[in-house]
C-alpha positions in Angstrom: 20.8 5.1 17.2 22.8 2.0 16.0 26.1 3.9 15.8 26.1 4.3 19.7 26.4 0.5 20.1 29.8 -1.2 20.4 29.2 -4.2 18.1 26.8 -6.4 16.3 27.2 -10.1 16.0 25.6 -11.6 12.9 25.1 -15.2 11.6 24.7 -16.0 8.0 24.4 -19.6 7.0 26.1 -20.8 10.2 29.0 -18.3 9.6 29.4 -15.8 12.5 30.9 -12.3 12.0 30.9 -9.0 13.7 30.4 -5.4 12.9 32.6 -3.6 15.5 33.1 0.0 16.5 36.6 1.2 17.4 37.1 4.5 19.2 35.9 6.4 22.2 32.7 5.3 23.9 30.8 6.6 27.0 29.8 4.2 29.7 26.3 5.9 29.7 24.8 5.2 26.3 22.6 8.4 26.7 25.8 10.4 26.6 27.5 8.5 23.8 27.6 10.3 20.5 28.6 7.3 18.5 32.1 8.6 17.7 34.6 6.1 16.3 35.0 4.0 13.2 32.9 0.9 12.3 34.4 -2.1 10.6 33.0 -5.3 9.1 35.2 -8.1 10.6 33.8 -10.9 8.5 36.6 -13.5 8.0 35.3 -14.2 4.5 36.7 -10.8 3.5 40.3 -10.3 2.5 40.7 -7.6 5.2 38.5 -5.6 7.6 36.0 -3.4 5.7 35.4 0.2 6.9 31.7 1.0 7.3 30.5 4.6 7.5 27.6 5.4 9.9 25.0 5.7 7.1 26.3 2.4 5.5 26.1 0.7 9.0 22.4 1.2 9.1 22.0 -0.1 5.5 24.2 -3.2 6.3 22.1 -4.0 9.3 18.8 -3.4 7.5 19.9 -5.7 4.6 21.0 -8.4 7.1 17.6 -8.2 8.8 15.9 -8.6 5.4 18.0 -11.6 4.6 17.2 -13.2 8.0 20.8 -13.0 9.3 
């Protein structure tokens, strides 16, 4: 489950940005429920963009399709 990760680092046309989870996390990933809030911390945006769990999967899937 992607939402149990802490962050994803993406590169698009030599521009690096992260999708980052803020909130509680368990040291053992098998016990982690993925609680917290995800944000797109792309510096090209005016401000951090909140990402819901469902949208997180779609953002990552789209990035993979675009070769990010």
